[in-house]
PQR file with spaces between the fields and no chain letter, atoms N, CA, C, O and H, PARSE charges and radii, in Angstrom:
ATOM       1  N    MET     1      74.655  193.432  172.386 -0.4000 1.5000
ATOM       2  CA   MET     1      75.858  192.303  172.425 -0.0000 2.0000
ATOM       3  C    MET     1      75.756  191.803  174.107  0.5500 1.7000
ATOM       4  O    MET     1      75.740  192.723  174.924 -0.5500 1.4000
ATOM       5  N    THR     2      75.702  190.719  174.509 -0.4000 1.5000
ATOM       6  CA   THR     2      76.100  190.177  175.248 -0.0000 2.0000
ATOM       7  C    THR     2      77.773  190.220  175.888  0.5500 1.7000
ATOM       8  O    THR     2      78.704  190.375  175.097 -0.5500 1.4000
ATOM       9  H    THR     2      75.715  189.971  173.844  0.4000 1.0000
ATOM      10  N    LEU     3      77.952  190.112  176.949 -0.4000 1.5000
ATOM      11  CA   LEU     3      79.624  189.912  177.712 -0.0000 2.0000
ATOM      12  C    LEU     3      80.197  188.525  176.849  0.5500 1.7000
ATOM      13  O    LEU     3      81.203  188.381  176.155 -0.5500 1.4000
ATOM      14  H    LEU     3      77.196  189.986  177.592  0.4000 1.0000
ATOM      15  N    GLY     4      79.097  187.588  177.214 -0.4000 1.5000
ATOM      16  CA   GLY     4      79.840  186.488  176.293 -0.0000 2.0000
ATOM      17  C    GLY     4      79.808  186.314  174.837  0.5500 1.7000
ATOM      18  O    GLY     4      80.269  185.329  174.260 -0.5500 1.4000
ATOM      19  H    GLY     4      78.279  187.706  177.777  0.4000 1.0000
ATOM      20  N    MET     5      79.323  187.172  174.350 -0.4000 1.5000
ATOM      21  CA   MET     5      79.434  187.245  172.550 -0.0000 2.0000
ATOM      22  C    MET     5      80.380  187.940  172.331  0.5500 1.7000
ATOM      23  O    MET     5      81.007  187.802  171.281 -0.5500 1.4000
ATOM      24  H    MET     5      78.948  187.973  174.818  0.4000 1.0000
ATOM      25  N    GLN     6      80.721  188.847  173.242 -0.4000 1.5000
ATOM      26  CA   GLN     6      81.660  189.841  172.799 -0.0000 2.0000
ATOM      27  C    GLN     6      83.159  188.906  172.766  0.5500 1.7000
ATOM      28  O    GLN     6      84.032  188.845  171.901 -0.5500 1.4000
ATOM      29  H    GLN     6      80.211  188.960  174.095  0.4000 1.0000
ATOM      30  N    ALA     7      83.027  188.219  174.110 -0.4000 1.5000
ATOM      31  CA   ALA     7      84.207  187.398  174.132 -0.0000 2.0000
ATOM      32  C    ALA     7      84.603  186.508  173.280  0.5500 1.7000
ATOM      33  O    ALA     7      85.786  186.405  172.957 -0.5500 1.4000
ATOM      34  H    ALA     7      82.317  188.268  174.813  0.4000 1.0000
ATOM      35  N    TRP     8      83.450  185.589  172.708 -0.4000 1.5000
ATOM      36  CA   TRP     8      83.687  184.714  171.550 -0.0000 2.0000
ATOM      37  C    TRP     8      83.375  185.237  170.261  0.5500 1.7000
ATOM      38  O    TRP     8      82.896  184.538  169.368 -0.5500 1.4000
ATOM      39  H    TRP     8      82.489  185.673  172.970  0.4000 1.0000
ATOM      40  N    ARG     9      83.625  186.396  170.148 -0.4000 1.5000
ATOM      41  CA   ARG     9      83.272  187.537  168.804 -0.0000 2.0000
ATOM      42  C    ARG     9      82.019  186.815  168.127  0.5500 1.7000
ATOM      43  O    ARG     9      82.180  186.213  167.065 -0.5500 1.4000
ATOM      44  H    ARG     9      84.014  186.964  170.874  0.4000 1.0000
ATOM      45  N    LEU    10      81.267  186.852  168.500 -0.4000 1.5000
ATOM      46  CA   LEU    10      79.502  185.932  167.933 -0.0000 2.0000
ATOM      47  C    LEU    10      78.838  187.232  167.684  0.5500 1.7000
ATOM      48  O    LEU    10      78.937  188.233  168.394 -0.5500 1.4000
ATOM      49  H    LEU    10      81.136  187.341  169.363  0.4000 1.0000
ATOM      50  N    ARG    11      78.166  187.110  166.623 -0.4000 1.5000
ATOM      51  CA   ARG    11      76.803  188.053  166.226 -0.0000 2.0000
ATOM      52  C    ARG    11      76.162  187.422  165.595  0.5500 1.7000
ATOM      53  O    ARG    11      76.509  186.680  164.676 -0.5500 1.4000
ATOM      54  H    ARG    11      78.085  186.297  166.046  0.4000 1.0000
ATOM      55  N    VAL    12      74.475  187.756  166.259 -0.4000 1.5000
ATOM      56  CA   VAL    12      73.147  187.200  165.241 -0.0000 2.0000
ATOM      57  C    VAL    12      72.831  188.121  164.597  0.5500 1.7000
ATOM      58  O    VAL    12      72.533  189.221  165.061 -0.5500 1.4000
ATOM      59  H    VAL    12      74.193  188.359  167.006  0.4000 1.0000
ATOM      60  N    GLN    13      72.848  187.762  163.207 -0.4000 1.5000
ATOM      61  CA   GLN    13      72.324  188.882  162.188 -0.0000 2.0000
ATOM      62  C    GLN    13      71.333  188.242  161.473  0.5500 1.7000
ATOM      63  O    GLN    13      70.831  187.187  161.859 -0.5500 1.4000
ATOM      64  H    GLN    13      73.090  186.868  162.829  0.4000 1.0000
ATOM      65  N    THR    14      70.890  189.037  160.045 -0.4000 1.5000
ATOM      66  CA   THR    14      70.139  188.419  159.239 -0.0000 2.0000
ATOM      67  C    THR    14      70.851  187.900  158.521  0.5500 1.7000
ATOM      68  O    THR    14      72.019  187.874  158.910 -0.5500 1.4000
ATOM      69  H    THR    14      71.298  189.894  159.731  0.4000 1.0000
ATOM      70  N    PRO    15      70.593  187.326  157.338 -0.5600 1.5000
ATOM      71  CA   PRO    15      71.574  186.615  156.090  0.2800 2.0000
ATOM      72  C    PRO    15      72.128  187.909  155.499  0.5500 1.7000
ATOM      73  O    PRO    15      73.328  187.850  155.235 -0.5500 1.4000
ATOM      74  N    ASP    16      71.664  188.785  155.298 -0.4000 1.5000
ATOM      75  CA   ASP    16      72.366  189.905  154.644 -0.0000 2.0000
ATOM      76  C    ASP    16      73.409  190.678  155.630  0.5500 1.7000
ATOM      77  O    ASP    16      74.113  191.612  155.247 -0.5500 1.4000
ATOM      78  H    ASP    16      70.688  188.833  155.513  0.4000 1.0000
ATOM      79  N    GLY    17      73.408  190.225  156.779 -0.4000 1.5000
ATOM      80  CA   GLY    17      74.541  191.239  157.353 -0.0000 2.0000
ATOM      81  C    GLY    17      73.594  192.405  158.209  0.5500 1.7000
ATOM      82  O    GLY    17      74.192  193.423  158.559 -0.5500 1.4000
ATOM      83  H    GLY    17      72.836  189.467  157.090  0.4000 1.0000
ATOM      84  N    TYR    18      72.204  192.282  158.533 -0.4000 1.5000
ATOM      85  CA   TYR    18      71.689  193.366  159.028 -0.0000 2.0000
ATOM      86  C    TYR    18      71.925  193.159  160.832  0.5500 1.7000
ATOM      87  O    TYR    18      72.657  192.235  161.185 -0.5500 1.4000
ATOM      88  H    TYR    18      71.719  191.456  158.249  0.4000 1.0000
ATOM      89  N    SER    19      71.361  193.935  161.764 -0.4000 1.5000
ATOM      90  CA   SER    19      70.972  193.272  162.755 -0.0000 2.0000
ATOM      91  C    SER    19      69.835  193.128  162.883  0.5500 1.7000
ATOM      92  O    SER    19      69.188  193.820  162.097 -0.5500 1.4000
ATOM      93  H    SER    19      70.766  194.686  161.477  0.4000 1.0000
ATOM      94  N    ILE    20      69.098  192.356  163.721 -0.4000 1.5000
ATOM      95  CA   ILE    20      67.908  191.593  164.279 -0.0000 2.0000
ATOM      96  C    ILE    20      66.690  192.188  164.549  0.5500 1.7000
ATOM      97  O    ILE    20      66.847  193.030  165.433 -0.5500 1.4000
ATOM      98  H    ILE    20      69.623  191.794  164.360  0.4000 1.0000
ATOM      99  N    THR    21      65.493  192.114  164.154 -0.4000 1.5000
ATOM     100  CA   THR    21      64.349  192.889  164.485 -0.0000 2.0000
ATOM     101  C    THR    21      64.154  192.423  166.355  0.5500 1.7000
ATOM     102  O    THR    21      64.745  191.540  166.976 -0.5500 1.4000
ATOM     103  H    THR    21      65.366  191.430  163.435  0.4000 1.0000
ATOM     104  N    TRP    22      63.342  193.188  166.730 -0.4000 1.5000
ATOM     105  CA   TRP    22      62.719  192.548  168.112 -0.0000 2.0000
ATOM     106  C    TRP    22      62.041  191.334  167.823  0.5500 1.7000
ATOM     107  O    TRP    22      62.271  190.338  168.509 -0.5500 1.4000
ATOM     108  H    TRP    22      62.862  193.906  166.226  0.4000 1.0000
ATOM     109  N    LEU    23      60.935  191.298  166.543 -0.4000 1.5000
ATOM     110  CA   LEU    23      60.530  190.164  166.386 -0.0000 2.0000
ATOM     111  C    LEU    23      61.534  188.733  166.294  0.5500 1.7000
ATOM     112  O    LEU    23      61.615  187.608  166.787 -0.5500 1.4000
ATOM     113  H    LEU    23      60.748  192.108  165.986  0.4000 1.0000
ATOM     114  N    GLN    24      62.033  189.378  165.579 -0.4000 1.5000
ATOM     115  CA   GLN    24      63.334  188.249  164.945 -0.0000 2.0000
ATOM     116  C    GLN    24      64.071  187.639  166.622  0.5500 1.7000
ATOM     117  O    GLN    24      64.211  186.435  166.836 -0.5500 1.4000
ATOM     118  H    GLN    24      61.967  190.292  165.179  0.4000 1.0000
ATOM     119  N    SER    25      64.415  188.582  167.522 -0.4000 1.5000
ATOM     120  CA   SER    25      64.563  188.246  168.810 -0.0000 2.0000
ATOM     121  C    SER    25      63.901  187.494  169.677  0.5500 1.7000
ATOM     122  O    SER    25      64.389  186.607  170.377 -0.5500 1.4000
ATOM     123  H    SER    25      64.301  189.560  167.348  0.4000 1.0000
ATOM     124  N    ALA    26      62.495  187.930  169.627 -0.4000 1.5000
ATOM     125  CA   ALA    26      61.527  187.363  170.218 -0.0000 2.0000
ATOM     126  C    ALA    26      61.100  185.645  170.135  0.5500 1.7000
ATOM     127  O    ALA    26      60.717  184.844  170.988 -0.5500 1.4000
ATOM     128  H    ALA    26      62.098  188.650  169.058  0.4000 1.0000
ATOM     129  N    LEU    27      61.393  185.537  168.577 -0.4000 1.5000
ATOM     130  CA   LEU    27      61.155  184.224  167.948 -0.0000 2.0000
ATOM     131  C    LEU    27      62.436  183.533  168.462  0.5500 1.7000
ATOM     132  O    LEU    27      62.344  182.413  168.964 -0.5500 1.4000
ATOM     133  H    LEU    27      61.703  186.188  167.884  0.4000 1.0000
ATOM     134  N    ARG    28      63.578  184.130  168.360 -0.4000 1.5000
ATOM     135  CA   ARG    28      64.690  183.364  168.736 -0.0000 2.0000
ATOM     136  C    ARG    28      64.604  182.605  170.230  0.5500 1.7000
ATOM     137  O    ARG    28      64.808  181.411  170.448 -0.5500 1.4000
ATOM     138  H    ARG    28      63.653  185.040  167.951  0.4000 1.0000
ATOM     139  N    CYS    29      64.224  183.700  171.244 -0.4000 1.5000
ATOM     140  CA   CYS    29      64.034  183.244  172.709 -0.0000 2.0000
ATOM     141  C    CYS    29      62.900  182.252  172.726  0.5500 1.7000
ATOM     142  O    CYS    29      63.101  181.316  173.499 -0.5500 1.4000
ATOM     143  H    CYS    29      64.059  184.670  171.067  0.4000 1.0000
ATOM     144  N    LEU    30      62.002  182.226  172.209 -0.4000 1.5000
ATOM     145  CA   LEU    30      60.861  181.415  172.137 -0.0000 2.0000
ATOM     146  C    LEU    30      61.361  179.992  171.732  0.5500 1.7000
ATOM     147  O    LEU    30      61.281  179.043  172.512 -0.5500 1.4000
ATOM     148  H    LEU    30      61.839  182.987  171.580  0.4000 1.0000
ATOM     149  N    THR    31      61.817  179.902  170.628 -0.4000 1.5000
ATOM     150  CA   THR    31      62.603  178.580  169.844 -0.0000 2.0000
ATOM     151  C    THR    31      63.962  178.052  171.000  0.5500 1.7000
ATOM     152  O    THR    31      64.259  176.872  171.182 -0.5500 1.4000
ATOM     153  H    THR    31      61.882  180.673  169.995  0.4000 1.0000
ATOM     154  N    ALA    32      64.465  178.928  171.500 -0.4000 1.5000
ATOM     155  CA   ALA    32      65.326  178.359  172.099 -0.0000 2.0000
ATOM     156  C    ALA    32      64.844  177.341  173.369  0.5500 1.7000
ATOM     157  O    ALA    32      65.193  176.164  173.456 -0.5500 1.4000
ATOM     158  H    ALA    32      64.224  179.887  171.352  0.4000 1.0000
ATOM     159  N    TRP    33      63.973  178.042  174.328 -0.4000 1.5000
ATOM     160  CA   TRP    33      63.078  176.833  175.079 -0.0000 2.0000
ATOM     161  C    TRP    33      62.599  175.714  174.333  0.5500 1.7000
ATOM     162  O    TRP    33      62.833  174.612  174.828 -0.5500 1.4000
ATOM     163  H    TRP    33      63.689  178.999  174.257  0.4000 1.0000
ATOM     164  N    VAL    34      61.843  175.764  173.012 -0.4000 1.5000
ATOM     165  CA   VAL    34      61.553  174.649  172.783 -0.0000 2.0000
ATOM     166  C    VAL    34      63.231  173.476  172.400  0.5500 1.7000
ATOM     167  O    VAL    34      63.679  172.406  172.813 -0.5500 1.4000
ATOM     168  H    VAL    34      61.653  176.660  172.609  0.4000 1.0000
ATOM     169  N    SER    35      63.559  174.357  171.570 -0.4000 1.5000
ATOM     170  CA   SER    35      65.029  173.622  171.542 -0.0000 2.0000
ATOM     171  C    SER    35      65.864  172.960  172.612  0.5500 1.7000
ATOM     172  O    SER    35      66.627  172.015  172.412 -0.5500 1.4000
ATOM     173  H    SER    35      63.196  175.226  171.234  0.4000 1.0000
ATOM     174  N    LEU    36      65.652  173.527  173.717 -0.4000 1.5000
ATOM     175  CA   LEU    36      66.355  173.138  174.972 -0.0000 2.0000
ATOM     176  C    LEU    36      65.181  171.946  175.683  0.5500 1.7000
ATOM     177  O    LEU    36      65.571  170.948  176.289 -0.5500 1.4000
ATOM     178  H    LEU    36      65.032  174.295  173.880  0.4000 1.0000
ATOM     179  N    ALA    37      64.136  172.183  175.531 -0.4000 1.5000
ATOM     180  CA   ALA    37      62.999  170.965  175.853 -0.0000 2.0000
ATOM     181  C    ALA    37      63.004  169.920  175.726  0.5500 1.7000
ATOM     182  O    ALA    37      62.796  168.972  176.483 -0.5500 1.4000
ATOM     183  H    ALA    37      63.819  172.993  175.038  0.4000 1.0000
ATOM     184  N    VAL    38      63.356  170.059  174.297 -0.4000 1.5000
ATOM     185  CA   VAL    38      63.770  168.233  173.588 -0.0000 2.0000
ATOM     186  C    VAL    38      65.249  168.117  173.840  0.5500 1.7000
ATOM     187  O    VAL    38      65.855  167.944  172.783 -0.5500 1.4000
ATOM     188  H    VAL    38      63.526  170.829  173.682  0.4000 1.0000
ATOM     189  N    PHE    39      65.979  168.155  174.842 -0.4000 1.5000
ATOM     190  CA   PHE    39      66.925  167.577  175.002 -0.0000 2.0000
ATOM     191  C    PHE    39      68.214  168.208  174.044  0.5500 1.7000
ATOM     192  O    PHE    39      69.132  167.499  173.633 -0.5500 1.4000
ATOM     193  H    PHE    39      65.486  168.295  175.701  0.4000 1.0000
ATOM     194  N    GLY    40      68.087  169.769  173.758 -0.4000 1.5000
ATOM     195  CA   GLY    40      69.050  170.032  173.047 -0.0000 2.0000
ATOM     196  C    GLY    40      68.790  169.902  171.281  0.5500 1.7000
ATOM     197  O    GLY    40      69.179  170.562  170.317 -0.5500 1.4000
ATOM     198  H    GLY    40      67.341  170.345  174.091  0.4000 1.0000
ATOM     199  N    LEU    41      68.174  169.041  171.404 -0.4000 1.5000
ATOM     200  CA   LEU    41      68.184  168.982  170.099 -0.0000 2.0000
ATOM     201  C    LEU    41      68.049  169.968  169.293  0.5500 1.7000
ATOM     202  O    LEU    41      68.871  169.676  168.425 -0.5500 1.4000
ATOM     203  H    LEU    41      67.858  168.506  172.187  0.4000 1.0000
ATOM     204  N    GLY    42      67.497  171.101  168.928 -0.4000 1.5000
ATOM     205  CA   GLY    42      67.576  172.259  168.144 -0.0000 2.0000
ATOM     206  C    GLY    42      68.774  172.927  168.110  0.5500 1.7000
ATOM     207  O    GLY    42      68.889  173.772  167.223 -0.5500 1.4000
ATOM     208  H    GLY    42      66.829  171.339  169.634  0.4000 1.0000
ATOM     209  N    TYR    43      69.946  172.709  169.066 -0.4000 1.5000
ATOM     210  CA   TYR    43      71.272  172.897  169.089 -0.0000 2.0000
ATOM     211  C    TYR    43      72.153  172.243  168.450  0.5500 1.7000
ATOM     212  O    TYR    43      73.025  172.790  167.775 -0.5500 1.4000
ATOM     213  H    TYR    43      69.853  172.022  169.787  0.4000 1.0000
ATOM     214  N    TRP    44      71.991  170.611  168.632 -0.4000 1.5000
ATOM     215  CA   TRP    44      72.318  169.639  167.975 -0.0000 2.0000
ATOM     216  C    TRP    44      72.284  169.921  166.385  0.5500 1.7000
ATOM     217  O    TRP    44      73.334  169.780  165.758 -0.5500 1.4000
ATOM     218  H    TRP    44      71.283  170.167  169.181  0.4000 1.0000
ATOM     219  N    TRP    45      71.141  170.303  165.739 -0.4000 1.5000
ATOM     220  CA   TRP    45      70.799  170.303  164.734 -0.0000 2.0000
ATOM     221  C    TRP    45      72.016  170.943  163.853  0.5500 1.7000
ATOM     222  O    TRP    45      72.367  170.372  162.821 -0.5500 1.4000
ATOM     223  H    TRP    45      70.289  170.417  166.248  0.4000 1.0000
ATOM     224  N    VAL    46      72.624  172.098  164.271 -0.4000 1.5000
ATOM     225  CA   VAL    46      73.414  172.219  163.544 -0.0000 2.0000
ATOM     226  C    VAL    46      74.873  171.423  162.747  0.5500 1.7000
ATOM     227  O    VAL    46      75.713  171.806  161.933 -0.5500 1.4000
ATOM     228  H    VAL    46      72.339  172.562  165.110  0.4000 1.0000
ATOM     229  N    LEU    47      74.595  170.059  163.539 -0.4000 1.5000
ATOM     230  CA   LEU    47      75.520  169.219  162.875 -0.0000 2.0000
ATOM     231  C    LEU    47      75.394  168.357  161.514  0.5500 1.7000
ATOM     232  O    LEU    47      76.195  167.784  160.774 -0.5500 1.4000
ATOM     233  H    LEU    47      73.913  169.748  164.200  0.4000 1.0000
ATOM     234  N    PHE    48      73.784  168.576  161.555 -0.4000 1.5000
ATOM     235  CA   PHE    48      73.302  167.963  160.341 -0.0000 2.0000
ATOM     236  C    PHE    48      72.750  169.160  159.242  0.5500 1.7000
ATOM     237  O    PHE    48      72.560  168.969  158.041 -0.5500 1.4000
ATOM     238  H    PHE    48      73.134  169.041  162.156  0.4000 1.0000
ATOM     239  N    ASP    49      72.593  170.152  159.812 -0.4000 1.5000
ATOM     240  CA   ASP    49      71.832  171.383  158.789 -0.0000 2.0000
ATOM     241  C    ASP    49      73.424  171.654  157.641  0.5500 1.7000
ATOM     242  O    ASP    49      74.551  171.779  158.121 -0.5500 1.4000
ATOM     243  H    ASP    49      72.747  170.308  160.788  0.4000 1.0000
ATOM     244  N    GLY    50      73.195  171.685  156.488 -0.4000 1.5000
ATOM     245  CA   GLY    50      74.257  172.095  155.244 -0.0000 2.0000
ATOM     246  C    GLY    50      74.836  173.424  156.007  0.5500 1.7000
ATOM     247  O    GLY    50      75.987  173.375  156.443 -0.5500 1.4000
ATOM     248  H    GLY    50      72.280  171.584  156.098  0.4000 1.0000
ATOM     249  N    GLU    51      74.147  174.467  156.153 -0.4000 1.5000
ATOM     250  CA   GLU    51      74.455  176.020  156.660 -0.0000 2.0000
ATOM     251  C    GLU    51      74.661  176.148  158.086  0.5500 1.7000
ATOM     252  O    GLU    51      74.683  177.261  158.612 -0.5500 1.4000
ATOM     253  H    GLU    51      73.213  174.506  155.799  0.4000 1.0000
ATOM     254  N    ARG    52      74.864  174.733  158.959 -0.4000 1.5000
ATOM     255  CA   ARG    52      75.024  175.230  160.154 -0.0000 2.0000
ATOM     256  C    ARG    52      73.850  175.976  161.540  0.5500 1.7000
ATOM     257  O    ARG    52      74.008  176.376  162.694 -0.5500 1.4000
ATOM     258  H    ARG    52      74.846  173.829  158.532  0.4000 1.0000
ATOM     259  N    ARG    53      73.063  175.882  160.884 -0.4000 1.5000
ATOM     260  CA   ARG    53      72.101  176.583  161.635 -0.0000 2.0000
ATOM     261  C    ARG    53      71.158  175.720  162.540  0.5500 1.7000
ATOM     262  O    ARG    53      70.894  174.585  162.143 -0.5500 1.4000
ATOM     263  H    ARG    53      72.935  175.556  159.947  0.4000 1.0000
ATOM     264  N    SER    54      70.638  176.152  163.705 -0.4000 1.5000
ATOM     265  CA   SER    54      70.395  175.936  165.199 -0.0000 2.0000
ATOM     266  C    SER    54      68.703  176.386  164.708  0.5500 1.7000
ATOM     267  O    SER    54      68.442  177.204  163.826 -0.5500 1.4000
ATOM     268  H    SER    54      70.852  177.073  164.028  0.4000 1.0000
ATOM     269  N    TRP    55      67.547  175.508  165.648 -0.4000 1.5000
ATOM     270  CA   TRP    55      66.568  175.841  165.330 -0.0000 2.0000
ATOM     271  C    TRP    55      66.262  177.170  165.369  0.5500 1.7000
ATOM     272  O    TRP    55      65.600  177.733  164.498 -0.5500 1.4000
ATOM     273  H    TRP    55      67.759  174.843  166.364  0.4000 1.0000
ATOM     274  N    PRO    56      66.736  177.724  166.391 -0.5600 1.5000
ATOM     275  CA   PRO    56      66.247  179.264  166.289  0.2800 2.0000
ATOM     276  C    PRO    56      66.668  180.195  165.564  0.5500 1.7000
ATOM     277  O    PRO    56      66.320  181.374  165.624 -0.5500 1.4000
ATOM     278  N    ASP    57      67.523  179.660  164.762 -0.4000 1.5000
ATOM     279  CA   ASP    57      68.369  180.316  163.517 -0.0000 2.0000
ATOM     280  C    ASP    57      66.803  180.337  162.517  0.5500 1.7000
ATOM     281  O    ASP    57      66.023  181.230  162.184 -0.5500 1.4000
ATOM     282  H    ASP    57      67.806  178.702  164.713  0.4000 1.0000
ATOM     283  N    ILE    58      66.863  179.128  162.329 -0.4000 1.5000
ATOM     284  CA   ILE    58      66.164  178.673  161.170 -0.0000 2.0000
ATOM     285  C    ILE    58      64.618  179.344  161.183  0.5500 1.7000
ATOM     286  O    ILE    58      64.067  179.733  160.154 -0.5500 1.4000
ATOM     287  H    ILE    58      67.496  178.403  162.599  0.4000 1.0000
ATOM     288  N    VAL    59      64.060  179.408  162.422 -0.4000 1.5000
ATOM     289  CA   VAL    59      62.748  179.671  162.812 -0.0000 2.0000
ATOM     290  C    VAL    59      62.815  181.361  162.281  0.5500 1.7000
ATOM     291  O    VAL    59      62.210  181.802  161.303 -0.5500 1.4000
ATOM     292  H    VAL    59      64.508  179.091  163.258  0.4000 1.0000
ATOM     293  N    SER    60      63.652  182.098  163.141 -0.4000 1.5000
ATOM     294  CA   SER    60      63.804  183.504  162.978 -0.0000 2.0000
ATOM     295  C    SER    60      64.249  184.087  161.740  0.5500 1.7000
ATOM     296  O    SER    60      63.935  185.227  161.397 -0.5500 1.4000
ATOM     297  H    SER    60      64.143  181.740  163.936  0.4000 1.0000
ATOM     298  N    GLY    61      65.104  183.182  160.952 -0.4000 1.5000
ATOM     299  CA   GLY    61      65.639  183.496  159.898 -0.0000 2.0000
ATOM     300  C    GLY    61      66.831  184.493  160.217  0.5500 1.7000
ATOM     301  O    GLY    61      67.054  185.533  159.599 -0.5500 1.4000
ATOM     302  H    GLY    61      65.360  182.256  161.231  0.4000 1.0000
ATOM     303  N    THR    62      67.460  184.065  161.143 -0.4000 1.5000
ATOM     304  CA   THR    62      68.832  184.747  161.139 -0.0000 2.0000
ATOM     305  C    THR    62      70.203  183.811  161.264  0.5500 1.7000
ATOM     306  O    THR    62      70.069  182.587  161.277 -0.5500 1.4000
ATOM     307  H    THR    62      67.279  183.220  161.645  0.4000 1.0000
ATOM     308  N    ARG    63      71.284  184.302  161.339 -0.4000 1.5000
ATOM     309  CA   ARG    63      72.485  183.306  161.563 -0.0000 2.0000
ATOM     310  C    ARG    63      73.295  183.702  162.609  0.5500 1.7000
ATOM     311  O    ARG    63      73.128  184.863  162.980 -0.5500 1.4000
ATOM     312  H    ARG    63      71.393  185.296  161.328  0.4000 1.0000
ATOM     313  N    THR    64      74.279  182.922  163.285 -0.4000 1.5000
ATOM     314  CA   THR    64      75.125  183.118  163.827 -0.0000 2.0000
ATOM     315  C    THR    64      76.489  183.189  163.491  0.5500 1.7000
ATOM     316  O    THR    64      77.197  182.182  163.493 -0.5500 1.4000
ATOM     317  H    THR    64      74.415  181.979  162.983  0.4000 1.0000
ATOM     318  N    VAL    65      76.973  184.491  163.157 -0.4000 1.5000
ATOM     319  CA   VAL    65      78.395  184.153  162.599 -0.0000 2.0000
ATOM     320  C    VAL    65      79.826  184.914  163.818  0.5500 1.7000
ATOM     321  O    VAL    65      79.750  185.790  164.680 -0.5500 1.4000
ATOM     322  H    VAL    65      76.397  185.309  163.155  0.4000 1.0000
ATOM     323  N    VAL    66      80.829  184.187  163.398 -0.4000 1.5000
ATOM     324  CA   VAL    66      82.251  184.267  164.231 -0.0000 2.0000
ATOM     325  C    VAL    66      82.748  185.720  163.852  0.5500 1.7000
ATOM     326  O    VAL    66      82.871  185.725  162.627 -0.5500 1.4000
ATOM     327  H    VAL    66      80.890  183.476  162.698  0.4000 1.0000
ATOM     328  N    GLN    67      83.132  187.122  164.444 -0.4000 1.5000
ATOM     329  CA   GLN    67      83.622  187.797  163.685 -0.0000 2.0000
ATOM     330  C    GLN    67      84.854  187.777  163.509  0.5500 1.7000
ATOM     331  O    GLN    67      85.124  186.663  163.960 -0.5500 1.4000
ATOM     332  H    GLN    67      83.032  187.117  165.439  0.4000 1.0000
ATOM     333  N    PRO    68      85.928  188.272  163.128 -0.5600 1.5000
ATOM     334  CA   PRO    68      86.986  188.495  162.797  0.2800 2.0000
ATOM     335  C    PRO    68      87.913  189.160  163.929  0.5500 1.7000
ATOM     336  O    PRO    68      87.661  190.319  164.257 -0.5500 1.4000
ATOM     337  N    LYS    69      88.946  188.492  164.520 -0.4000 1.5000
ATOM     338  CA   LYS    69      89.581  188.979  165.504 -0.0000 2.0000
ATOM     339  C    LYS    69      90.060  190.418  165.468  0.5500 1.7000
ATOM     340  O    LYS    69      90.381  190.731  164.321 -0.5500 1.4000
ATOM     341  H    LYS    69      89.151  187.550  164.253  0.4000 1.0000
ATOM     342  N    PRO    70      90.195  191.283  166.249 -0.5600 1.5000
ATOM     343  CA   PRO    70      90.695  192.585  166.111  0.2800 2.0000
ATOM     344  C    PRO    70      92.255  192.764  166.166  0.5500 1.7000
ATOM     345  O    PRO    70      93.078  192.397  167.005 -0.5500 1.4000
ATOM     346  N    ALA    71      92.363  193.362  165.140 -0.4000 1.5000
ATOM     347  CA   ALA    71      93.920  193.313  165.022 -0.0000 2.0000
ATOM     348  C    ALA    71      94.746  193.961  166.233  0.5500 1.7000
ATOM     349  O    ALA    71      94.448  195.063  166.694 -0.5500 1.4000
ATOM     350  H    ALA    71      91.695  193.660  164.459  0.4000 1.0000
ATOM     351  N    SER    72      95.698  193.265  166.660 -0.4000 1.5000
ATOM     352  CA   SER    72      96.511  193.627  168.085 -0.0000 2.0000
ATOM     353  C    SER    72      97.137  194.911  167.956  0.5500 1.7000
ATOM     354  O    SER    72      97.340  195.414  166.851 -0.5500 1.4000
ATOM     355  H    SER    72      95.940  192.370  166.286  0.4000 1.0000
ATOM     356  N    ARG    73      97.503  195.556  169.213 -0.4000 1.5000
ATOM     357  CA   ARG    73      98.299  197.125  169.018 -0.0000 2.0000
ATOM     358  C    ARG    73      99.389  196.959  168.222  0.5500 1.7000
ATOM     359  O    ARG    73      99.757  197.880  167.494 -0.5500 1.4000
ATOM     360  H    ARG    73      97.338  195.148  170.111  0.4000 1.0000
ATOM     361  N    LYS    74     100.053  195.741  168.262 -0.4000 1.5000
ATOM     362  CA   LYS    74     101.329  195.366  167.316 -0.0000 2.0000
ATOM     363  C    LYS    74     101.249  195.361  165.939  0.5500 1.7000
ATOM     364  O    LYS    74     102.160  195.804  165.241 -0.5500 1.4000
ATOM     365  H    LYS    74      99.754  194.992  168.854  0.4000 1.0000
ATOM     366  N    ASP    75     100.051  194.812  165.414 -0.4000 1.5000
ATOM     367  CA   ASP    75      99.800  194.789  164.341 -0.0000 2.0000
ATOM     368  C    ASP    75      99.300  196.681  163.629  0.5500 1.7000
ATOM     369  O    ASP    75      99.442  197.203  162.523 -0.5500 1.4000
ATOM     370  H    ASP    75      99.311  194.451  165.981  0.4000 1.0000
ATOM     371  N    LYS    76      98.704  197.176  164.957 -0.4000 1.5000
ATOM     372  CA   LYS    76      98.264  198.443  164.418 -0.0000 2.0000
ATOM     373  C    LYS    76      99.499  199.301  164.131  0.5500 1.7000
ATOM     374  O    LYS    76      99.738  200.006  163.150 -0.5500 1.4000
ATOM     375  H    LYS    76      98.589  196.753  165.856  0.4000 1.0000
ATOM     376  N    ALA    77     100.381  199.018  165.468 -0.4000 1.5000
ATOM     377  CA   ALA    77     101.557  199.780  165.624 -0.0000 2.0000
ATOM     378  C    ALA    77     102.567  199.900  164.325  0.5500 1.7000
ATOM     379  O    ALA    77     103.110  200.973  164.064 -0.5500 1.4000
ATOM     380  H    ALA    77     100.187  198.446  166.265  0.4000 1.0000
ATOM     381  N    LYS    78     102.774  198.734  163.546 -0.4000 1.5000
ATOM     382  CA   LYS    78     103.463  198.103  162.328 -0.0000 2.0000
ATOM     383  C    LYS    78     102.842  199.365  160.849  0.5500 1.7000
ATOM     384  O    LYS    78     103.385  199.667  159.786 -0.5500 1.4000
ATOM     385  H    LYS    78     102.333  197.862  163.758  0.4000 1.0000
ATOM     386  N    GLN    79     101.791  199.712  161.346 -0.4000 1.5000
ATOM     387  CA   GLN    79     100.950  200.486  160.059 -0.0000 2.0000
ATOM     388  C    GLN    79     101.437  201.640  160.222  0.5500 1.7000
ATOM     389  O    GLN    79     101.098  202.563  159.482 -0.5500 1.4000
ATOM     390  H    GLN    79     101.350  199.466  162.209  0.4000 1.0000
């Protein structure tokens, strides 16, 4: 997971919640370039897709999800 993805609590996973494979990762990367080459249309696609998927998500069979915020130290101390 990249530093930016950790800061924004994003995770790329399969629809079942598993980690993606190298092939899925390569497909995402190639499709990302195509998405950007057409003026970002592949990423604007999330506004029109019912499941909020970008072209890299659709092509590679993955999804990008926001992970829940970790409990703060105060919340842990109360337990």
